[in-house]
All heavy atoms as an XYZ file, in Angstrom:
928
protein
N      22.245     15.071     -4.561
C      23.153     13.948     -4.652
C      22.739     12.615     -4.530
O      21.510     12.346     -4.540
N      23.745     11.680     -4.307
C      23.366     10.335     -4.174
C      22.435     10.006     -2.971
O      21.603      9.149     -2.949
C      24.652      9.460     -4.106
C      24.474      7.983     -4.031
C      23.833      7.490     -5.291
C      25.874      7.259     -4.061
N      22.639     10.745     -1.844
C      21.769     10.553     -0.589
C      20.413     10.957     -0.987
O      19.518     10.269     -0.237
C      22.405     11.447      0.475
N      20.080     11.589     -1.875
C      18.701     12.142     -2.171
C      17.848     10.823     -2.757
O      16.676     10.861     -2.570
N      18.639      9.777     -3.245
C      17.997      8.607     -3.701
C      17.330      7.893     -2.529
O      16.439      7.083     -2.708
C      18.871      7.674     -4.501
C      19.434      8.216     -5.796
C      20.632      7.259     -6.326
C      18.305      8.296     -6.843
N      17.831      8.104     -1.418
C      17.508      7.276     -0.144
C      16.574      8.145      0.717
O      16.243      7.715      1.852
C      18.551      6.742      0.598
C      19.353      5.817     -0.226
C      20.543      6.154     -0.966
C      18.936      4.568     -0.413
C      21.116      5.342     -1.780
C      19.590      3.573     -1.298
C      20.772      4.068     -1.990
O      21.453      3.228     -2.758
N      16.215      9.373      0.370
C      15.362     10.243      1.226
C      13.961      9.631      1.403
O      13.290      9.201      0.394
C      15.119     11.624      0.433
C      14.447     12.656      1.368
C      14.401     14.012      0.584
C      13.795     15.014      1.556
N      13.651     16.324      0.826
N      13.594      9.370      2.696
C      12.350      8.766      2.960
C      12.277      7.341      3.090
O      11.389      6.681      3.251
N      13.604      6.723      3.130
C      13.588      5.226      3.292
C      13.010      4.719      4.448
O      12.248      3.653      4.407
C      15.076      4.733      3.032
O      15.533      5.183      1.793
C      15.139      3.235      3.153
N      13.319      5.307      5.589
C      12.631      4.903      6.860
C      11.155      5.039      6.780
O      10.463      4.000      7.129
C      13.225      5.873      7.914
C      12.681      5.338      9.270
C      13.302      6.261     10.470
O      13.781      7.375     10.098
N      13.156      5.887     11.681
N      10.549      6.018      6.264
C       9.095      6.106      6.141
C       8.576      5.084      5.157
O       7.465      4.537      5.307
C       8.647      7.609      5.671
C       8.819      8.563      6.793
C       8.849     10.047      6.114
C       7.667      8.444      7.757
N       9.353      4.836      4.068
C       8.891      3.710      3.141
C       8.812      2.462      3.746
O       7.898      1.726      3.581
C       9.949      3.715      2.049
O       9.869      4.960      1.321
C       9.495      2.647      0.888
N       9.795      2.108      4.588
C       9.758      0.798      5.401
C       8.707      0.735      6.391
O       8.022     -0.215      6.525
C      11.109      0.515      6.012
C      12.323      0.238      5.078
C      13.526      0.219      5.888
C      12.080     -1.011      4.249
N       8.415      1.966      7.131
C       7.407      1.996      8.018
C       5.946      1.883      7.338
O       5.007      1.479      8.002
C       7.420      3.265      8.823
C       8.598      3.372      9.841
S       8.856      5.073     10.377
C       7.403      5.148     11.410
N       5.890      2.305      6.060
C       4.704      1.958      5.358
C       4.486      0.545      4.806
O       3.614     -0.084      4.970
C       4.671      2.963      4.164
C       3.556      2.869      3.170
C       3.657      3.662      1.952
N       4.828      2.927      1.182
C       5.180      3.390     -0.040
N       4.654      4.328     -0.560
N       6.125      2.588     -0.583
N       5.594      0.130      4.091
C       5.593     -1.105      3.359
C       5.552     -2.428      4.173
O       4.884     -3.456      3.881
C       6.631     -1.187      2.330
C       6.414     -0.202      1.254
O       5.355      0.299      1.109
O       7.289     -0.145      0.372
N       6.343     -2.328      5.285
C       6.338     -3.653      6.045
C       5.053     -4.043      6.641
O       4.494     -5.117      6.308
C       7.452     -3.630      7.193
C       7.349     -4.766      8.188
C       8.815     -3.584      6.629
N       4.324     -3.220      7.412
C       2.946     -3.591      7.889
C       1.914     -3.557      6.705
O       1.085     -4.562      6.769
C       2.514     -2.355      8.867
C       3.480     -1.337      8.661
C       4.690     -1.882      8.032
N       2.101     -2.775      5.670
C       1.154     -2.943      4.561
C       1.225     -4.211      3.861
O       0.272     -4.879      3.567
N       2.534     -4.749      3.561
C       2.648     -5.905      2.903
C       2.132     -7.113      3.800
O       1.711     -8.199      3.307
C       4.094     -6.225      2.364
S       4.405     -5.174      0.975
N       2.456     -7.107      5.094
C       1.889     -8.142      6.015
C       0.436     -8.171      5.865
O      -0.078     -9.295      5.796
C       2.301     -7.830      7.402
C       3.847     -7.929      7.730
S       4.303     -7.480      9.316
C       3.272     -8.363     10.472
N      -0.387     -7.154      5.838
C      -1.635     -7.100      5.672
C      -2.096     -7.620      4.198
O      -3.051     -8.514      4.143
C      -2.384     -5.735      6.015
C      -3.809     -5.629      5.619
C      -2.145     -5.444      7.484
N      -1.585     -7.003      3.303
C      -1.848     -7.361      1.881
C      -1.697     -8.856      1.674
O      -2.773     -9.418      1.079
C      -0.862     -6.473      1.061
C      -1.162     -6.532     -0.488
C      -2.161     -6.051     -1.011
C      -0.061     -7.060     -1.358
C      -2.386     -5.979     -2.303
C      -0.284     -7.136     -2.705
C      -1.409     -6.587     -3.217
O      -1.596     -6.536     -4.477
N      -0.632     -9.437      1.852
C      -0.453    -10.791      1.622
C      -1.143    -11.718      2.530
O      -1.484    -12.830      2.148
C       1.049    -11.140      1.465
C       1.600    -10.535      0.217
C       2.514     -9.537      0.260
C       1.378    -10.906     -1.072
C       3.098     -8.914     -0.791
C       1.906    -10.390     -2.310
C       2.697     -9.340     -2.078
N      -1.173    -11.230      3.782
C      -1.961    -12.097      4.865
C      -3.447    -12.178      4.521
O      -3.879    -13.311      4.451
N      -4.040    -11.037      4.045
C      -5.466    -11.073      3.720
C      -5.772    -11.876      2.321
O      -6.659    -12.672      2.374
C      -5.981     -9.554      3.451
C      -7.439     -9.626      2.759
C      -6.148     -8.896      4.838
N      -4.772    -11.705      1.465
C      -4.952    -12.619      0.276
C      -4.832    -14.073      0.480
O      -5.709    -14.715      0.105
C      -3.836    -12.165     -0.760
C      -3.830    -13.037     -1.976
C      -4.956    -12.788     -2.953
C      -3.046    -14.024     -2.165
C      -5.023    -13.592     -4.058
C      -3.206    -14.951     -3.295
C      -4.164    -14.731     -4.241
O      -4.351    -15.556     -5.240
N      -3.911    -14.399      1.354
C      -3.701    -15.915      1.636
C      -4.934    -16.429      2.392
O      -5.422    -17.504      2.086
C      -2.354    -16.004      2.415
O      -1.403    -15.636      1.722
C      -2.241    -17.606      2.746
N      -5.454    -15.781      3.449
C      -6.537    -16.147      4.173
C      -7.727    -16.149      3.329
O      -8.565    -17.163      3.318
C      -6.817    -15.143      5.345
C      -5.907    -15.198      6.504
C      -6.056    -14.050      7.450
C      -5.839    -16.482      7.153
N      -8.041    -15.216      2.441
C      -9.161    -15.292      1.599
C      -9.171    -16.280      0.539
O      -9.981    -17.040      0.245
C      -9.336    -13.852      0.897
N      -7.952    -16.466     -0.031
C      -7.807    -17.471     -1.088
C      -8.089    -18.863     -0.478
O      -8.684    -19.727     -1.148
C      -6.378    -17.379     -1.744
C      -6.020    -18.234     -2.815
C      -6.595    -17.709     -4.110
C      -6.167    -18.494     -5.407
N      -6.257    -19.795     -5.386
N      -7.449    -19.136      0.631
C      -7.577    -20.427      1.337
C      -9.065    -20.666      1.690
O      -9.545    -21.786      1.555
C      -6.798    -20.509      2.595
C      -5.350    -20.704      2.346
O      -4.885    -21.088      1.199
N      -4.477    -20.390      3.321
N      -9.836    -19.611      2.102
C     -11.226    -19.665      2.364
C     -12.164    -19.905      1.191
O     -13.101    -20.551      1.242
C     -11.706    -18.544      3.191
N     -11.710    -19.273      0.109
C     -12.517    -19.285     -1.237
C     -12.283    -20.422     -2.129
O     -12.982    -20.819     -3.053
C     -12.409    -17.952     -1.808
C     -12.871    -16.759     -1.159
C     -12.421    -15.464     -1.855
C     -14.313    -16.788     -0.949
N     -11.108    -21.103     -2.005
C     -10.703    -22.169     -2.837
C      -9.723    -21.761     -3.964
O      -9.310    -20.607     -4.034
N      -9.495    -22.739     -4.871
C      -8.400    -22.505     -5.831
C      -9.169    -22.375     -7.270
O      -9.198    -23.406     -7.945
C      -7.541    -23.702     -5.857
C      -6.286    -23.394     -6.720
O      -5.975    -22.229     -6.858
O      -5.663    -24.358     -7.098
N      -9.533    -21.138     -7.558
C     -10.119    -21.006     -8.920
C      -9.903    -19.473     -9.270
O      -9.382    -18.692     -8.527
C     -11.703    -21.085     -8.812
O     -12.286    -20.089     -8.170
N      -9.989    -19.221    -10.478
C      -9.740    -17.812    -11.026
C     -10.532    -16.840    -10.329
O     -10.165    -15.652     -9.926
C     -10.035    -17.815    -12.475
C      -9.708    -19.318    -12.843
C     -10.229    -20.114    -11.700
N     -11.812    -17.211    -10.007
C     -12.737    -16.137     -9.233
C     -12.309    -16.026     -7.918
O     -12.311    -14.839     -7.383
C     -14.226    -16.761     -9.353
C     -15.018    -15.861     -8.618
C     -14.732    -16.834    -10.818
N     -11.839    -17.121     -7.271
C     -11.278    -16.887     -5.944
C     -10.087    -16.014     -5.914
O      -9.905    -15.194     -5.008
C     -10.801    -18.364     -5.386
O     -11.924    -19.201     -5.277
N      -9.189    -16.095     -6.837
C      -7.961    -15.186     -6.952
C      -8.504    -13.818     -7.132
O      -7.858    -12.898     -6.503
C      -7.124    -15.585     -8.080
N      -9.496    -13.472     -7.897
C     -10.001    -12.170     -8.197
C     -10.686    -11.585     -6.927
O     -10.297    -10.439     -6.498
C     -11.116    -12.227     -9.322
C     -10.631    -12.376    -10.809
C     -11.863    -12.627    -11.663
C      -9.971    -11.142    -11.156
N     -11.432    -12.358     -6.198
C     -12.139    -11.990     -4.992
C     -11.024    -11.661     -3.952
O     -11.103    -10.696     -3.273
C     -13.058    -13.042     -4.577
C     -14.231    -13.265     -5.466
S     -15.363    -12.048     -5.494
C     -16.098    -12.256     -3.871
N     -10.031    -12.726     -3.811
C      -9.082    -12.454     -2.701
C      -8.166    -11.284     -3.002
O      -7.697    -10.596     -2.090
C      -8.216    -13.841     -2.637
N      -7.811    -11.188     -4.259
C      -7.030     -9.925     -4.658
C      -7.752     -8.667     -4.310
O      -6.962     -7.630     -3.909
N      -8.966     -8.560     -4.628
C      -9.761     -7.333     -4.323
C      -9.812     -7.027     -2.825
O      -9.618     -5.976     -2.506
C     -11.238     -7.536     -4.889
N     -10.023     -8.100     -2.105
C      -9.966     -8.001     -0.582
C      -8.639     -7.431     -0.103
O      -8.513     -6.656      0.771
C     -10.403     -9.320      0.104
C     -11.924     -9.592      0.033
C     -12.109    -11.070      0.567
C     -12.637     -8.580      0.868
N      -7.635     -7.987     -0.653
C      -6.267     -7.694     -0.254
C      -6.011     -6.163     -0.666
O      -5.376     -5.564      0.180
C      -5.210     -8.516     -0.875
N      -6.458     -5.717     -1.790
C      -6.229     -4.390     -2.163
C      -6.852     -3.412     -1.174
O      -6.337     -2.330     -0.828
N      -8.224     -3.664     -0.994
C      -8.936     -2.691     -0.086
C      -8.448     -2.764      1.336
O      -8.705     -1.823      2.161
C     -10.396     -2.885     -0.204
C     -10.904     -2.530     -1.666
C     -10.934     -4.219      0.360
N      -7.826     -3.972      1.807
C      -7.198     -3.931      3.041
C      -5.884     -3.240      3.267
O      -5.497     -2.725      4.322
C      -7.133     -5.310      3.529
O      -8.282     -6.197      3.542
N      -5.224     -3.095      2.167
C      -3.934     -2.481      2.125
C      -3.910     -1.123      2.304
O      -3.018     -0.456      3.209
C      -3.228     -2.884      0.759
C      -1.848     -2.306      0.533
C      -0.853     -2.904      1.141
C      -1.715     -1.390     -0.386
C       0.370     -2.391      0.840
C      -0.466     -0.983     -0.729
C       0.671     -1.332     -0.127
N      -4.777     -0.270      1.626
C      -4.739      1.205      1.659
C      -4.977      1.797      2.999
O      -4.290      2.771      3.355
C      -5.573      1.689      0.563
C      -4.846      1.574     -0.713
C      -5.008      0.710     -1.725
C      -3.672      2.418     -1.181
N      -4.139      0.769     -2.680
C      -3.314      1.825     -2.401
C      -3.061      3.507     -0.660
C      -2.193      2.401     -3.004
C      -1.965      4.050     -1.348
C      -1.626      3.466     -2.656
N      -5.902      1.327      3.745
C      -6.167      2.107      5.024
C      -4.912      1.891      6.095
O      -4.742      2.695      6.845
C      -7.375      1.315      5.662
C      -8.121      0.798      4.573
C      -7.015      0.467      3.512
N      -4.228      0.885      5.826
C      -2.990      0.662      6.666
C      -1.872      1.544      6.265
O      -1.110      2.053      7.084
C      -2.536     -0.840      6.671
C      -3.713     -1.853      7.072
C      -1.302     -1.144      7.340
C      -4.038     -1.622      8.433
N      -1.642      1.623      4.847
C      -0.404      2.383      4.550
C      -0.615      3.839      4.254
O       0.452      4.523      4.151
C       0.200      1.611      3.180
C      -0.689      1.887      1.933
C       0.482      0.215      3.431
C      -0.018      2.274      0.782
N      -1.839      4.315      3.973
C      -1.982      5.599      3.513
C      -1.499      6.729      4.511
O      -0.750      7.735      3.983
C      -3.462      5.976      3.132
C      -3.660      7.179      2.377
C      -2.910      7.154      1.112
C      -5.206      7.358      1.994
N      -1.656      6.538      5.816
C      -1.051      7.549      6.635
C       0.507      7.725      6.418
O       1.033      8.847      6.302
C      -1.407      7.138      8.071
C      -2.680      6.272      7.825
C      -2.530      5.577      6.495
N       1.131      6.619      6.459
C       2.681      6.691      6.149
C       2.939      7.129      4.832
O       3.929      7.895      4.651
C       3.271      5.280      6.485
C       3.622      5.033      7.859
S       4.669      6.281      8.686
C       4.203      6.208     10.310
N       2.127      6.837      3.852
C       2.444      7.198      2.534
C       2.227      8.821      2.420
O       2.976      9.416      1.648
C       1.442      6.548      1.594
C       1.867      6.625      0.141
O       2.995      6.313     -0.145
O       1.064      7.140     -0.676
N       1.277      9.348      3.095
C       1.053     10.870      3.096
C       2.318     11.522      3.737
O       2.832     12.550      3.158
C      -0.151     11.188      3.790
S      -1.677     10.734      2.893
N       2.852     10.909      4.759
C       3.967     11.560      5.536
C       5.202     11.427      4.636
O       6.057     12.225      4.531
C       4.266     10.829      6.904
C       3.202     11.038      7.894
C       3.402     10.103      9.118
C       3.170     12.500      8.257
N       5.408     10.211      3.947
C       6.463      9.904      3.121
C       6.600     10.852      1.978
O       7.525     11.473      1.605
C       6.549      8.466      2.654
C       7.718      8.122      1.708
C       7.425      6.852      0.937
C       6.328      6.888     -0.018
N       6.577      7.586     -1.236
N       5.382     11.024      1.296
C       5.264     11.868      0.123
C       5.520     13.228      0.524
O       6.385     13.992     -0.224
C       3.947     11.824     -0.522
O       3.763     10.512     -0.999
N       5.086     13.818      1.611
C       5.343     15.193      2.058
C       6.789     15.323      2.374
O       7.491     16.359      1.970
C       4.575     15.471      3.348
C       4.763     16.922      3.793
C       3.745     17.071      4.801
N       2.409     17.567      4.553
C       2.014     18.764      4.574
N       2.550     19.649      5.131
N       0.772     19.037      4.081
N       7.438     14.456      2.991
C       8.883     14.519      3.324
C       9.744     14.450      2.076
O      10.661     15.256      2.001
C       9.229     13.300      4.312
C      10.704     13.235      4.621
C      11.190     14.256      5.567
C      11.647     12.325      4.109
C      12.545     14.260      5.908
C      12.860     12.396      4.548
C      13.361     13.234      5.394
O      14.723     13.351      5.685
N       9.460     13.576      1.177
C      10.286     13.361      0.035
C      10.186     14.444     -0.962
O      11.128     14.872     -1.660
C       9.879     12.134     -0.715
C      10.485     10.819      0.001
C       9.973      9.568     -0.737
O       8.898      9.572     -1.315
N      10.746      8.554     -0.792
N       8.997     15.190     -0.886
C       8.958     16.322     -1.936
C       9.228     17.648     -1.345
O       9.277     18.601     -2.102
C       7.468     16.430     -2.521
O       6.515     16.565     -1.420
C       7.016     15.139     -3.322
N       9.524     17.754      0.050
C       9.880     18.883      0.618
C      11.411     19.247      0.267
O      12.313     18.349      0.105
C       9.728     18.914      2.179
N      11.751     20.628      0.151
C      13.150     20.955     -0.089
C      13.969     20.495      1.116
O      13.467     20.488      2.167
C      12.990     22.586     -0.078
C      11.689     22.835     -0.493
C      10.809     21.762      0.060
N      15.159     20.215      0.785
C      16.034     19.724      1.955
C      16.112     20.811      3.015
O      16.086     21.970      2.836
C      17.469     19.591      1.379
C      17.606     18.302      0.484
O      16.792     17.502      0.590
O      18.660     18.164     -0.392
N      16.142     20.254      4.283
C      16.181     20.991      5.433
C      14.783     21.561      6.018
O      14.739     22.116      7.004
N      13.678     21.235      5.286
C      12.411     21.629      5.571
C      12.026     20.955      7.007
O      11.441     21.541      7.818
C      11.357     21.338      4.541
O      11.719     21.895      3.413
C       9.951     21.734      5.058
N      12.336     19.631      7.077
C      11.913     18.897      8.202
C      13.195     18.293      8.908
O      14.062     17.907      8.190
C      10.980     17.722      7.884
C       9.695     18.165      7.217
C       9.482     17.961      5.924
C       8.770     18.908      7.971
C       8.180     18.299      5.274
C       7.651     19.303      7.411
C       7.359     18.914      6.115
O       6.226     19.328      5.462
N      13.176     18.326     10.265
C      14.417     17.691     10.969
C      14.233     16.169     11.107
O      15.166     15.420     11.299
C      14.595     18.466     12.400
C      14.944     19.948     12.199
C      15.063     20.518     13.539
C      15.205     21.967     13.407
N      14.425     22.764     14.215
N      12.936     15.842     11.354
C      12.556     14.396     11.656
C      11.188     14.085     11.323
O      10.424     14.865     10.883
C      12.843     14.082     13.151
C      12.076     14.977     14.028
O      10.924     15.173     13.758
N      12.752     15.568     15.068
N      10.787     12.805     11.434
C       9.472     12.279     11.004
C       8.429     12.858     11.876
O       7.319     13.255     11.371
C       9.400     10.767     11.119
C      10.443     10.145     10.136
C       8.029     10.295     10.965
C      10.636      8.660     10.472
N       8.647     13.172     13.185
C       7.662     13.796     14.057
C       7.411     15.125     13.580
O       6.249     15.631     13.640
N       8.295     15.938     13.061
C       8.072     17.225     12.498
C       7.128     17.220     11.336
O       6.270     18.028     11.066
C       9.484     17.911     12.288
C       9.238     19.481     12.045
C      10.629     20.139     12.099
O      11.379     20.106     12.966
O      10.901     20.627     10.903
N       7.384     16.178     10.500
C       6.492     16.013      9.213
C       5.102     15.791      9.699
O       4.226     16.278      9.198
C       7.040     14.848      8.421
C       6.207     14.595      7.097
C       8.497     14.955      7.955
N       4.960     14.919     10.692
C       3.606     14.551     11.210
C       2.963     15.792     11.724
O       1.770     16.093     11.378
C       3.736     13.463     12.322
C       2.490     13.144     13.066
C       1.537     12.288     12.323
C       2.174     13.646     14.235
C       0.306     12.054     13.039
C       0.995     13.363     14.933
C       0.084     12.575     14.249
O      -1.122     12.355     14.870
N       3.656     16.487     12.614
C       3.066     17.700     13.320
C       2.636     18.763     12.228
O       1.502     19.325     12.233
C       4.066     18.342     14.155
C       3.527     19.555     14.960
C       4.676     20.090     15.844
C       4.256     21.363     16.516
N       5.249     22.181     16.757
N       3.434     19.006     11.269
C       3.081     19.930     10.191
C       1.904     19.539      9.368
O       1.024     20.376      9.094
C       4.286     20.202      9.363
O       5.584     20.622     10.116
C       4.050     21.293      8.278
N       1.885     18.261      9.038
C       0.755     17.699      8.221
C      -0.557     17.834      8.975
O      -1.600     18.283      8.509
C       0.877     16.211      7.870
C       0.018     15.634      6.980
C       0.556     14.762      5.901
C      -1.049     14.897      7.649
N      -0.493     17.447     10.221
C      -1.715     17.578     11.131
C      -2.212     19.035     11.247
O      -3.348     19.357     11.114
C      -1.524     16.995     12.507
C      -1.187     15.456     12.381
C      -2.711     17.201     13.487
C      -2.345     14.584     11.934
N      -1.300     19.885     11.379
C      -1.566     21.357     11.487
C      -2.112     21.877     10.150
O      -3.133     22.706     10.178
C      -0.307     22.156     11.938
C      -0.010     21.938     13.421
C       1.269     22.624     13.770
O       1.949     23.269     12.987
O       1.823     22.488     14.911
N      -1.566     21.601      9.118
C      -1.861     22.107      7.842
C      -3.027     21.518      7.017
O      -3.699     22.026      6.200
C      -0.685     22.200      6.955
C       0.479     23.196      7.316
C       1.633     23.072      6.475
O       1.684     22.415      5.438
O       2.614     23.855      6.733
N      -3.188     20.232      7.502
C      -4.311     19.515      6.681
C      -5.533     19.282      7.474
O      -6.500     18.472      7.165
C      -3.822     18.233      6.298
C      -2.598     18.154      5.272
C      -2.979     18.762      3.978
O      -4.151     18.718      3.506
O      -2.008     19.282      3.206
N      -5.707     20.021      8.614
C      -6.959     19.968      9.360
C      -7.058     18.781     10.307
O      -8.203     18.254     10.490
N      -6.034     18.210     10.820
C      -6.133     17.208     11.789
C      -5.810     15.779     11.137
O      -5.200     15.805     10.083
N      -6.037     14.744     11.840
C      -5.690     13.425     11.455
C      -6.363     13.057     10.167
O      -5.753     12.080      9.517
C      -6.266     12.500     12.517
C      -6.351     13.307     13.755
C      -6.653     14.720     13.385
N      -7.402     13.640      9.653
C      -8.007     13.319      8.419
C      -7.032     13.592      7.324
O      -7.143     12.892      6.177
C      -9.281     14.124      8.070
N      -6.179     14.532      7.429
C      -5.044     14.626      6.465
C      -4.189     13.544      6.211
O      -3.608     13.488      5.106
N      -4.092     12.541      7.065
C      -3.317     11.364      6.965
C      -3.908     10.491      5.915
O      -3.325      9.488      5.413
C      -3.037     10.706      8.267
C      -2.227     11.462      9.240
C      -2.321     10.735     10.509
C      -0.741     11.441      8.766
N      -5.321     10.681      5.688
C      -6.079      9.778      4.763
C      -6.425     10.437      3.476
O      -7.282     10.062      2.895
C      -7.235      9.283      5.585
C      -6.840      8.305      6.711
C      -6.562      8.829      7.966
C      -6.575      6.964      6.414
C      -6.316      8.004      8.924
C      -6.199      6.131      7.461
C      -6.018      6.659      8.815
N      -5.765     11.516      3.087
C      -6.074     12.179      2.019
C      -5.918     11.274      0.725
O      -4.821     10.761      0.567
C      -5.137     13.526      1.777
C      -5.789     14.630      1.214
C      -4.986     15.862      1.450
C      -5.909     17.092      1.031
N      -5.142     18.311      1.211
N      -6.724     11.198     -0.142
C      -6.644     10.350     -1.264
C      -7.279      8.986     -1.122
O      -7.063      8.087     -2.035
N      -7.853      8.693     -0.040
C      -8.330      7.351      0.333
C      -9.495      6.993     -0.818
O      -9.426      5.883     -1.221
C      -9.050      7.311      1.747
C      -9.620      5.901      1.988
S      -8.323      4.652      2.113
C      -7.668      4.918      3.786
N     -10.352      7.824     -1.065
C     -11.427      7.521     -2.064
C     -10.818      7.015     -3.413
O     -11.194      5.904     -3.725
N     -10.045      7.797     -4.078
C      -9.467      7.342     -5.436
C      -8.601      5.921     -5.175
O      -8.737      5.038     -5.982
C      -8.533      8.422     -5.828
C      -9.135      9.645     -5.159
C      -9.669      9.074     -3.808
N      -7.866      5.873     -4.063
C      -7.133      4.706     -3.724
C      -8.000      3.482     -3.694
O      -7.689      2.442     -4.258
C      -6.331      4.834     -2.554
N      -9.134      3.599     -2.909
C      -9.947      2.507     -2.813
C     -10.781      2.037     -4.101
O     -10.992      0.871     -4.370
C     -10.947      2.702     -1.675
C     -10.454      2.960     -0.276
S      -9.442      1.444      0.176
C     -10.780      0.602      0.990
N     -11.133      3.038     -4.971
C     -11.759      2.723     -6.046
C     -10.822      2.107     -7.096
O     -11.225      1.178     -7.729
C     -12.226      4.198     -6.832
C     -13.407      4.705     -5.993
C     -12.492      3.952     -8.321
C     -13.639      6.147     -6.466
N      -9.581      2.372     -7.144
C      -8.480      1.713     -7.969
C      -8.117      0.343     -7.288
O      -7.878     -0.487     -8.001
C      -7.307      2.613     -8.054
C      -6.226      1.973     -8.756
C      -4.924      2.895     -8.628
N      -3.702      2.148     -8.865
C      -3.087      1.370     -8.060
N      -3.578      1.167     -6.819
N      -2.012      0.606     -8.405
N      -8.246      0.200     -6.006
C      -7.753     -1.007     -5.298
C      -8.324     -2.307     -5.692
O      -7.690     -3.282     -5.984
C      -7.786     -0.794     -3.768
N      -9.674     -2.294     -5.805
C     -10.451     -3.561     -6.170
C      -9.929     -4.057     -7.426
O      -9.470     -5.202     -7.470
C     -11.893     -3.421     -5.986
C     -12.208     -3.298     -4.481
S     -14.118     -3.267     -4.305
C     -14.411     -5.094     -4.147
N     -10.226     -3.424     -8.490
C      -9.928     -3.986     -9.904
C      -8.396     -4.203    -10.039
O      -8.077     -5.226    -10.673
C     -10.507     -3.003    -10.789
C     -10.633     -1.716    -10.134
C     -10.895     -2.128     -8.740
N      -7.509     -3.293     -9.652
C      -6.171     -3.359     -9.938
C      -5.591     -4.644     -9.241
O      -4.842     -5.502     -9.742
C      -5.473     -2.124     -9.527
N      -5.902     -4.850     -7.951
C      -5.370     -5.882     -7.175
C      -5.848     -7.214     -7.560
O      -5.344     -8.271     -7.531
C      -5.451     -5.573     -5.731
C      -4.495     -4.648     -5.367
O      -3.350     -4.758     -5.237
N      -5.003     -3.284     -5.130
N      -7.264     -7.216     -7.886
C      -7.889     -8.522     -8.297
C      -7.294     -9.001     -9.603
O      -6.874    -10.213     -9.599
C      -9.461     -8.213     -8.641
N      -7.023     -8.132    -10.578
C      -6.396     -8.610    -11.808
C      -4.905     -8.969    -11.573
O      -4.468     -9.940    -12.072
C      -6.539     -7.410    -12.864
C      -5.587     -7.712    -14.129
C      -7.933     -7.347    -13.242
N      -4.209     -8.256    -10.742
C      -2.875     -8.477    -10.351
C      -2.700     -9.841     -9.848
O      -1.830    -10.643    -10.126
C      -2.287     -7.538     -9.378
O      -2.138     -6.242     -9.967
N      -3.483    -10.259     -8.808
C      -3.399    -11.607     -8.264
C      -3.842    -12.573     -9.156
O      -3.320    -13.771     -9.194
C      -4.209    -11.672     -6.852
C      -3.278    -11.139     -5.728
C      -3.600     -9.895     -5.191
C      -2.274    -11.935     -5.255
C      -2.802     -9.511     -3.967
C      -1.413    -11.509     -4.263
C      -1.715    -10.277     -3.560
N      -4.869    -12.390    -10.081
C      -5.258    -13.361    -10.982
C      -4.122    -13.630    -11.931
O      -3.757    -14.834    -12.242
C      -6.502    -12.968    -11.718
C      -6.936    -13.704    -12.880
C      -7.254    -15.213    -12.464
C      -8.050    -13.196    -13.670
N      -3.347    -12.468    -12.423
C      -2.314    -12.774    -13.205
C      -1.136    -13.485    -12.508
O      -0.577    -14.432    -13.143
N      -0.949    -13.269    -11.294
C       0.118    -14.009    -10.567
C      -0.290    -15.433    -10.412
O       0.520    -16.360    -10.617
C       0.298    -13.491     -9.148
N      -1.540    -15.891    -10.086
C      -2.016    -17.128     -9.977
C      -1.765    -17.940    -11.359
O      -1.437    -19.057    -11.366
C      -3.385    -17.268     -9.435
C      -3.455    -16.818     -7.962
C      -2.815    -17.854     -7.020
O      -2.463    -18.909     -7.251
O      -2.388    -17.314     -5.979
N      -2.204    -17.273    -12.380
C      -2.172    -17.973    -13.694
C      -0.791    -18.154    -14.239
O      -0.438    -19.237    -14.844
C      -2.999    -17.044    -14.793
C      -4.511    -17.097    -14.556
C      -5.252    -16.078    -15.603
C      -5.204    -18.380    -14.558
N       0.080    -17.118    -13.870
C       1.589    -17.315    -14.163
C       2.160    -18.540    -13.492
O       2.892    -19.255    -13.986
C       2.193    -15.990    -13.999
O       1.623    -14.913    -14.819
C       3.674    -16.166    -14.301
N       1.781    -18.608    -12.136
C       2.250    -19.625    -11.332
C       1.845    -20.868    -11.985
O       2.728    -21.898    -12.011
C       1.738    -19.476     -9.959
C       2.359    -20.345     -8.966
C       2.013    -20.026     -7.499
C       0.579    -20.353     -7.155
N       0.275    -20.146     -5.707
N       0.569    -20.973    -12.311
C       0.203    -22.367    -12.846
C       0.672    -22.718    -14.227
O       1.138    -23.721    -14.495
C      -1.394    -22.325    -13.080
C      -2.109    -22.332    -11.772
C      -3.622    -22.038    -11.989
O      -4.173    -22.223    -13.180
N      -4.471    -21.975    -10.942
N       1.000    -21.636    -15.062
C       1.539    -21.901    -16.377
C       3.059    -22.333    -16.135
O       3.475    -23.244    -16.910
C       1.587    -20.540    -17.185
N       3.695    -21.680    -15.116
C       5.134    -22.126    -15.002
C       5.278    -23.550    -14.377
O       6.216    -24.230    -14.585
C       5.829    -21.059    -14.022
C       6.086    -19.757    -14.692
C       6.615    -18.705    -13.572
C       6.969    -19.774    -15.858
N       4.117    -23.902    -13.632
C       4.173    -25.253    -13.021
C       3.728    -26.313    -14.161
O       3.755    -27.535    -13.781
C       3.331    -25.165    -11.751
N       3.313    -25.843    -15.211
C       2.886    -26.765    -16.231
C       1.411    -27.268    -16.061
O       0.985    -28.159    -16.661
N       0.571    -26.597    -15.216
C      -0.729    -27.091    -14.979
C      -1.779    -26.281    -15.537
O      -3.040    -26.346    -15.200
C      -0.925    -27.226    -13.509
O      -0.901    -25.939    -12.791
N      -1.506    -25.373    -16.377
C      -2.510    -24.520    -16.955
C      -3.003    -25.053    -18.360
O      -2.260    -25.600    -19.092
C      -1.923    -23.072    -17.264
C      -2.901    -22.090    -17.719
C      -4.035    -21.799    -16.644
C      -2.146    -20.714    -17.934
């Protein structure tokens, strides 16, 4: 039903709030340190991307497991965590998929931030 659309909202927020703080914080710090150029935007975006995934992946693994489980499988977030740790061989299970995420993170986020910076300049009329 309609409630199913919101399944995992708490875990999504627990993932995205700290993740976005790191993501945009790293981008801003790197961009300020590197200067205002397209290459700076690419480098800062790549750094932001690779900083983001280690922070969010544990919560993302828990969220995905919770959201894809049949209703009633888990009573709470703690139960999702306990089951994942038991079934996936310990805390390493919280970082499943880190390799592919990191390979994708650098180019995808570099280009995303470059696009955002160029769009910002075009809208401001300075491109």
